[in-house]
MARVOTOR-75220 format. One record per residue: x, y, z of N, C-alpha, C in turn; residue in three letters. Coordinates in pm, whole numbers, plus 50000, padded with zeros to 5 digits. Layout:
REM MARVOTOR-75220
XYZXYZXYZALA...
END
This chain:
REM MARVOTOR-75220
766350571178913766860581378889766140581978756MET765920595778727764550595578617765280591878466ARG764500588678387765060589678229765370603878186PRO766220604678103766260614978014765910611977838VAL764780622477815764690620777711764290634077640LEU764900636777563765360646377504764540647777372TRP763550657577316762930655477212763960663077105ALA763970664176998764580670376864766190663076892GLY767010666477017768130662076969767480650577082LEU767220637877004766700628277098767190621577159ALA767510625477273767630616477418766010610477402LEU765680605377331763930602177328763760586577317ALA762740584877323761870572277337762280561377188GLY761890548777192761790538777106761970544976973ALA763180543276875762970544176748762370536076645LEU761740528576686761220519376542759980523876521ALA760220537776415759160544676408758540546876253ILE757720551276245757160545776129757790554275995LYS758240568475987758690573075901760340574475867GLY760630564976006762540567375983762730550575938ALA761760541675919762530529875906763270524275805ASN762970528375707764000528575573765660530775610ALA765390545075648767040551875691767130543675819GLN767020538375912767450529276015767620519675983ILE767050512275918767630497675826768770500475781ALA769340508075694770380505575638771120514275760VAL771140521675856772460525575919772530515576047GLN771400503576063771690492576157772430488376191ASN773430483676267774690480976298774620470476406GLN773110466476459773220455076565773610454076666GLY773190448976797773380446576917775440448176924TYR775570460376999776910461377085776910460377216VAL777970451277244777780448177414778430458477440PRO778030470477500778840481477557778920479177695TYR778340471477762778510470677895779280459377939SER779780451877837780950445077881782150446677879GLU783030434777830784380435877803784630439577645ALA785380447077605786320455177636785770469177691PRO784520472177655784230486477670783700486377802ILE782970480877899782680485278017782030499078031HIS781330501377965780350513177929779910520678109TYR779730510778182779290518978305780050514978427ARG781410512178434782330512978460783600518078506THR784060516878344785210526278286785460539978366ARG786560542978414787030555878437786720565778329PRO785910580378370785440588578250786620601478243LEU786830603978146787480619578112786810629378037THR785650626478038784350635177945784510649778010ASP784220659077961784100675478003783400678878106PRO782190668478153781570668678287782070659178395VAL782750649078361783110642078472784420650478503ALA785270654878443786080666278488786050678878564LEU784690684278513784130691878598783950690478712LEU783300679178748782870677278844784430672278947GLN785430666278915786500664778968787140678878989LYS786740691578918787210704179017786160709379113ASP784890705479049783870711979178784120701179288LEU784520689679312785000681279453786280687779475ASP786400692979422788060697479508788420716179530ARG787130722279500787100734679486787460746379420GLY788240734879281788970740079198787830749679069ALA786710744079083785710756779025784330752979080ALA783650763079060782030767579140781080764579046HIS779530767679086778740769079011778060782479024LEU777430785678987776700799979063775660800679011THR774220801179065773200800679073772460810479071TYR771390819178993770350829479021768730822878999ASP768490831679036766820830079051766360830078959ASP766940837578835765930836678713766500821878634THR767810821678597768300810578496768680796178547ARG768580794878699769590787778839770780786378783GLY770930773078776772630766778719772730769478564TYR771870775078490772100771878341773570777478296LEU773760791078330774360804078262775380794278302ARG775380794478444777010791378482777370777578436SER776440766278433776750754978360777480757978245VAL777010761878125777290766778034778710772477998LEU778940780678109779870791978089781070782078140LYS780730772778224782140760478299782390752978197ALA781520751578097781820740378020782060743377886LEU782170758477860782800764477721781650762877653HIS780150764377663779000759277584778450775877513VAL778570776277393777950795077369776370796077406PRO776240806777457774730809277471774270811877322GLU775020816177203774530816677067774090801276972ALA774550792377064774110777776999772650775777027SER772080784777126770480778777171769770777577030GLN769140765077023768380761676981766820755177033THR765580759177002764520758677084763470748977020LEU762980737277083762040728077042761220722777144VAL759610724377058758540725977129757270714777170PHE758200710677074757320689277086757630685977215SER756600679477285756490671777401756950661377401LYS759120661477404759570646277393760490645377500THR760400655177577760990651877693760500648377819SER761260645177920760810633378040760050649078115PHE760290661578099760100673778177758560674278065GLN757920670378024757350674477877755920682377936PHE755750680678081754290688678129754780704578093THR756160707378124756590721078137756870726277952LYS756860719977863756820721177740755900723277647ILE755530734177588755220738077496755240750677375SER754510753877291754950761777177755500777277261PRO754370780477368755300787777443756090788477538GLN756400776277576757320773577689758560762577565HIS758990766877488759690753977459761040747877486PRO761660737877465762710734477570763900737177490ARG764810749377522766210751777498767410745377492ALA768030742377337769080732377376770480740777319LEU771970736477380772780741577381773710733677358TYR775120737477284776360726877252777550729577235TYR778660724877210779390726977178780330716677118ASN781560711977068781980700877037781800689277086ASP781400688177235781850674777309780970679477388ASP779970687677404778700686377547777360691377477VAL776670686777515775010691577468774240694077578TYR773690704677609772860709077720771770715377727VAL770400705977785769240708877766768110713677896GLY767320724777866767190729477988765540735377944SER764600733978028763140735678049763310746478116VAL762060755078022761360761578131760840764678254HIS760600767778404760710764178501760990750678535GLN761840741578486761860727878514763130724578643GLY763270712878695763800712478762765280703878733LYS765640697978656766590697978614767130701078440THR768780700778499769520705378366769730692378291ILE769910688378147770260672178121771340679978022GLU772120670378043773520666978003774200658877917ILE774390655977789775440644877730776720649777700VAL777480642777738778780651277738779810638377677SER780630637177594781530627877495782540624677585PHE782880613977569784000609577675784770602577497ASP786260609777553787170601677411786710587277407PRO786600577177490787000560877465785140557677501MET784650564377590783130557877590782040562377497GLN782040577177430781020578677344780270587877480GLY779120588677451777860599277505777720592377696ALA778110603777744777740599177853776650607677895ILE775650604277994774400610878015773960614078152PHE773860627278184773850635678323772850642178341TYR772100646378465771560649078510772010663078609LEU771540672578641771900682478742770520688078798LEU770180689578919769120690979003769410709478964ASP768770715978940768290730078905768060737679038ASP768110731579185767930739679297768990744179368GLN769290752179380770360758979484770730750179573LYS771760749679581772530737679684774150743579709THR774610741079818776280743579863776760735479746GLU776480722179730777410716279634776660706379551ARG776600717679410775690705879300776790695779265PRO775670687079225776340673279159775900666679025VAL776610669778893776300661478834776160647278861PHE774700642478845774440627078868774340618878700GLN775400609778727774890601478602773720592478577ARG773460589978429772060586678446772390576978344ALA773050568778331772570560778198772160547978233GLU771330545678307770780534778319769430534178257LEU768640544478286767590547878189767780559178074ASP769000558878047768950570577910769460558277834CYS770010549777856770710540377751769330529177683THR768640531977731767080523777738766940529977607GLN766950541477561766200549777468767540551477380CYS768950555077410769960559177341771000547477298HIS770410539077283771500527977260770210520877135ILE770010527177028769120519876902769880524176780ALA769180517276684769710518776550770000526576468ALA769170540876573769510553676497770640563776531ALA771020555276653772370558176725773600550976678THR773150543276531774150535976522774470522376589ARG773800515476712773700507676773774650508476875GLY775520519576941776240528277056775490537477119VAL775870541377225775390551577362775710566877246PRO774520567777213774650583677160773720590677130GLY773590606477017772120608777048772360614876929VAL770830618376877770470619776722769560634176733LEU769010634076626768320645976604766910641276522LEU765520644576547764290640876560763460650076517ARG762720651376376761600659376303760370649576347SER759320657176408758300652876411756610662476392VAL755880653076372754350663976334753760668776495TYR754040680876515753130684476650751900689976641PRO751170685576723749780693776760750110707176774ALA748910715276790749240728076863749640731076966VAL749250719877059749850719077163751400714377260SER752170709877118753460703277124753500689277163GLY752180679177148752460670977151752330661076999THR752830647377036752870643776880751850637276857LEU751560638476711750540631776639750370622376636THR749480614976678749430598176712749270590776531PRO750170577276529750610574376415750930581276270ARG751680597276300752200601676213753670599276202ALA754770604476094755580598076098756690605576155PRO757830598176188758730609276251760350605576165GLN760610612076167762330615376085763310617476141TYR764470609376134765810609876208766980623576085ILE767030630676159767700645676059769200643776080THR770080640375959771530646875947771110651775828ASP772920653875793773040662075684772370652175535GLN772180646975518771610637475417769700638675399LYS769670644175495767960642175558767400657475432SER766240651275355765490660375304765100669675314PRO765130684675278765080696775364763530697775421LEU762240692975327761170694075376760720680475469LYS761660673275536761820663575633762230665575798GLU763140677675765763620685375885763000692475956ARG763200695076117763020705576193761310702176246TRP760900693376187759480692576282759380695676454GLY758620701476502758700705776614759310716476696GLY760190722876609761300728976597761060743176563TRP761270755776664761800769876603762680771476560TYR762690778976456764040782876356764130794776318VAL764970803076324765610817276282766000819476163SER765340824176088765840828175955765400818375853GLY766320825175726765660818575576765590803375559ALA766720800775656767120779075636765490775975690LEU764820783975793763680775375796762580776375676ALA762620781175576761400779475486761330767175429ASP761940759375400761790745875280761240736975393PRO761180741675511761330725575635760150727075704THR760030717275785758770716275895758740725176000MET760080736375989759910745676189758580752776168ALA758690756476292757580768376318756190769576257ASN755950751976273754780747276251753920735676323ALA752550737576297752040726376362751050717076270ALA750220707276305749430701676224748190704776301VAL747400712876198746160718876212744940713576234THR744720699276213743370690476202743860681276230GLY742810673576277742860662076324743170648376146PRO744250640476166744450633776043744650636275945GLY745270656175909745630660075860747190661075850ALA747980649675832749580655075829750070666475727LEU749390661275621750070676775506749550691275562SER748990688275604748420707375692748940711275779ALA750410714275771750930721475850751040735875856LEU750600739575931750580753475938750920762876039GLY751170774576005752560780176148751600785876270PRO752520784576364751770782676521751220800276511LEU750420801376614749340810876579750320813576739THR750450809076845750930816476945752440812276944THR753400820777025755190816076992755690822977121ARG756650820477172757470819577274757560835077342TYR758060839777454758640850977433759960849577480ASP760460859277387762110859077366763150862177479PRO762270871277576763120874877702762910862677833ALA762730854177769762470841477896763540831777821ALA764480832977756765650826477708767290835377658TYR768120827077691769160831577696769650840677565LEU769110841977475769050844677336767780843877304THR767340855377187765850855977144765970842777033PRO766450839176992766220833276835766400819676905ASP766420810876808766550791676768767470793776624SER768460793976629769310799376543769310784076445ASP769480791476294769290781776205770290772176176GLY771570783576166772730777176162773210768076230VAL772750766476373773110757976535772150744576477ALA771100746476441770380735976437771050727276312LEU771580734976216771800730776090773380718376107LEU773870728476201775300721576260775040705176364MET773760712276424773780702276541773240685676468LEU772590682476333772370678176288773660667476199GLY774530676876184775590668276126776300661776248HIS776760672476346777460669976491776800653676536GLN775450654376555775370643876617775490629976601ALA775270627076456775770616076411777200615476406GLN778200623376381778900628476345780100616276479MET779260624176606780120614176705779530604076732HIS778220597176707777880580976695778500574876639ASN778860579976482780150569576419781460569076470LEU782290584376563783270578076583783620567876696ILE782270565976806782180557376851782210546476825THR781280545176734781020533576638782150523976650LEU783000531276574784610527576520785160525476609LEU785240534476715785730532676853785780519476910ASN784570512776946783760502777006784010487476916TYR783850491076754784220480476687785430477776666GLN786230487076674788160482076674788250478276782THR788120481476976787980472477066787290458677055ARG786410457477016785610445777054786330435576930LEU786580441176828787300430576780788560425876788THR789500431876848790910431576867790260422377046LEU789520426677137789370416877226788710402277198HIS788130402677099787430394177042788900381576996ALA789870383876937791230380076863792170377876982GLN791610382277110792540376877279793950388077272GLY793370399477164794590411277201794700419477312LEU795150421577393794780431977489794450450377374PRO794320457077485793350468977442794870477077429GLU795710475577486796990482577463797740479677274GLU797040470077261798110465277146797820473877046ALA798610476876919798680480776808798760475676664ARG798020463376694798270454676557797920462776423PRO798810457476307798350461376149796990452876126THR796410461476060795180455775985795400441075883LEU796620442675859797030425875763797150415875828ALA797520420475973797700406876068796500399776129SER795480404076102794260399676160793400394676037LEU792750383476041791870377375991791170385175915PRO790590378875802789840387975703788300393775772GLU787930381675851786680382975909786570400276013GLU787720398376080787980407976171788570423576105ALA789270421975975789250434175923787790438975870ARG787350434275837785760440375749784920445075922GLU785320438675964784310447676130784950456276185LYS786070456676109787060476676159786640484776036ILE786770479975900786670486975781785520494375775THR784390480975767783120487075763782430501775837ARG782650502275965781850514076066783600525176004PRO784620522876000785460530275927784770536775774ALA784870529175688784300535075567782990545675596GLU781830545575688780820546575743781130562275791GLN782260563975860782700575275907783160580875824LEU784250577875752785060586575589783820591175542LEU782960584275455781730589875387781200599675463ARG780900600075568779890611775688781250621275698TYR782390619775709782910633975774782960638875659MET783060636575542783240642475376782210646575327LEU781080643875404779580651075361779270645475241PHE779520629275217779090623275114777410622875113SER776830626775009775380621874959774830635975034HIS775310641375087774900657175166773730665275091GLU772740664975149771230672175078771820688875058THR771600687574942771960706174883770970715874962PRO771430728175006770610737475082770130747874978LEU769850742874849768850749274776769280764474745GLY770480768574715770770781674710770240792074793GLY770910791174880770210801775044771120816775042ALA771020827175055771860832975053772630835875154ASP773670831875098774470826575270775090843075331ALA775150852275284775870858675347774450868675413ARG773370865975421771930871575509771860860275563LYS772100847975577772200835475659773170840875791VAL774370840975740775230846275836775410854275924ILE774670867875866775000878475935773610878275992ALA772730869076022771330865176089772020856876166ALA772820852476163773400841776258774670841576398SER774450849776500775610847376573776510837376564PRO775520824276588776090809276643777120813076521PHE776830814876368777850811076293778830815976257ALA778750828576308780380838576321780960832476409ARG780840829776526781140824676669782180811676627GLN781140804176587781830788276547782690790776415PHE782290799776340783940800076217785090805076261ALA784790816476394786250821976417786950813976536ALA787060802176512787530792976611788320787076568GLN788770787876430790140777276393789890768576377GLY791090759176410792220764276364792390766376204PRO793480775276158793580780976001794650776575954ARG794870776875831796150775675777796690787775712ASP798250783475669798490799775616798220806775527PRO796840800675450796320807475382794750815275388LEU794680811175597793270818475640792570807175603LYS792830794575571791430787975552791210778175704ARG789560774675729789650766975819788440754075772SER788070744275853787480737475770785970740775862LEU786040753676000784790758575992784000768575895ARG784830768975821784220783275725783330775775663ASP782290783675667780600779275646780500783275446PHE779630776875391779650777775243778040783875292ASP777120774775283775580774575332774900783575203LEU775220780475079774450786275022774010770874909HIS774880761674882774770751274874775010731374955ASP775720737175008776160731175121776640738375252ARG776840729975320777060737475477778520743975482ILE779670737675439780880739575457781540743375336PHE782110752375320783140760575205784240744775203ARG784710737775277785790728375277784880714675369TYR784630709175262783390692475338784420684475392PRO784870689275545785330674975582784980685375730CYS785100671275797783900675975943785150681876046SER784980687276087785780699476188786070687076304TYR785180679876324785100669676432786610663576448LEU787090658776336788320658776343789700660576420ILE789240674276452790580680476556789830679076727TYR788720667376723788250662976854789050649476940SER789210649977064789580641977149789060628777122THR787920629877063787300611177035788100611076882ALA788030616576813788530612176706790140607676773PHE790710613876805792410612376840792180599276892ASP791500598276977791230586977067790650573977032ALA790660575376851790050562276804791510550976813LEU791050541276870792500528176861792620521576736PRO794460519076731794440512176648794050493776651GLU794150494076483794340497076329793160505976268PRO791770507176318790990515876272791810531676266GLY792070532976312792510550276323793450549976183LYS794700541276198795530537976085794760537575931THR793950532275935792840528675814792440537475781TYR791490546375852790820556675823791200566875790LEU792720570275874793510581375815793880576275674TYR794340563675635795320561775501793590563275410HIS792700561475447791610561575286790980578875325ARG791160580875427790910599075370792340604275292LEU793360599175302794350607475238794450604775064PHE793820588975060793570582274942791970593774839GLN791210594774912790380604574912790680617674880VAL792080620774942791870634074935793090639674863LEU794100630174817794820629374722794390628274553SER793080622774609792390617574457792950604774354GLY793710594674486793290577574409792190573774411GLN791260580674500789640573574495789020584574407ASP788450580774338787600588874266786500583774228GLN785710575874366784430566674346783200575674372SER782300571074285780950578574306780600585074443GLU780840578174567780350583874682781540598774720ASP782120601974660783190612674695783340619074530PHE782410620374466782460629374355781900643574355ALA781200645474455781320657874543781970668374536HIS783530658774551784440670274622785540669974485LEU785230684674439786070686574332787650688774368SER788620688074247790030687374287790070696574367PRO789880710474378789830719774442789700717474538ALA788690713974602788180708174771789220697874803ASP789680688674696790250679974777791870684174843ARG791940691674729793370698374745793350713374894GLN792330717074903792320723975013791730719575128ALA790880711475171791240700475286792750694675278ILE793180689275212794560681975251795330693375287LEU795150704475270796050717775295796120720075396THR794870723175439793900725775586794810717375660ILE794280704175644794690693375738796390688775746LEU796940694275659798890689975671799170701475741ARG798280712975764798920727675824798260726275961ALA797070719475990796710721876139796240712176244THR795960694676135796180688376241797020681276284LYS797600677776433798680672976455798410653876446ARG799540648576408799680634276411799430625776331GLY799500635376250799130629976106800020616876040LEU799550606376036801070596475923801730602975836PRO803020597675864803670600075754803170599475618GLU802680589575578801870591875450801160604675356GLU801080609875487800180625175443801670635075408TRP802470631975461803880646975365803830639675256ARG803700633775190804360627675077803900638774969ARG804760639674841804050646774747802940639874636LYS802120646574626801160642974562801800650974378ILE800890637174268801050642374108799380655774140SER800070661074059798950674474059798150673573977PRO797940655873908796320655973855796200634273891ASN796420636773989795880617974042795170610873964PRO795510601073924793920594573897794190580873997VAL792940574773951792130561374048793120554573964SER793770542774068794520531674054793770524073960PRO794070518073849793100503073823793320489873895THR
END
């Protein structure tokens, strides 16, 4: 099985990389025994979108259509409900199909809330990461050659060598990288590489990517190193790709902005899932047990609350890098992805949604991750899930006024709380409680 090494959305190599060492050191969770009990990553039955699609293909309830220009790509996207408008283009040579990648022929990436799809110009393989509610990132390859029975082949043995690393929080996951590319797309030797998420400085984002629109201006996008050793001398690319060779003409800047948020959000959900299950297993409790956090020893509680606190801060966009006052109307007008994404809802009686964009100073108008609606979030095991909901309620109700949540105004907190009360199923009873109009932090 060939390894899946995605650039940018780095299904990519070893991550002990000079430019990202400080960030990775903070995020490092240590070794997570994902292949052993109780996780059984390699053998547990799967219910991720690709696994379900393959079952439908096997029983004739679905089929993929091949065309001579796009192969199976367009049919795969349609079957997995991945919008073509999510297209982003990366021209750095960091995929295992690197010989076919260049500024003239960038690799295309597409995604929705649960699935990431990669396609290389004239490539032989479609690369896919599909998130399973319990197991996290599952890696697949689809041979892009016409056949009577196309099959998604699981590729975890090779992929997990690169995709279980400090930068994925120590679990099977995905991440976004920014690199210093040469004009050919090759990586500049000894140059920094950066892990990109919502906290990354704008000046360190999107090296090796094409980005359409105003969001590209303060970043490393659309540029290459112009001379040997001149890492600061990123200049505009003199040759570009043919837009007609891709499903859409652009590399959508809002889609790439969202990709940085979503990749690490997925990893943090998986981390809390794994650590909760591992902790209960170490206590001799069966996976179906639903103990309270208070019933566990202090050391066990900490193994659950630590990743839960990390997830809480990330999903509420703590320490998000400001976008620098972009013209939100122009950004949204130039982004078909932004308009499609925001239209998905769900919305409260005031027509507000966690998918509503700000795109002036921050990504979202109501800064709470839309992945709270995902099947992976709903599948979080107890007592990690209850603890996370309790802490989220403390923040949104104003009981927690700590510095990490100072970016949330009282109006932000009330709006998010109201939206979730109206749209999120399965909220704990605590969330139905009336709150004081001017809550204060407990002493």
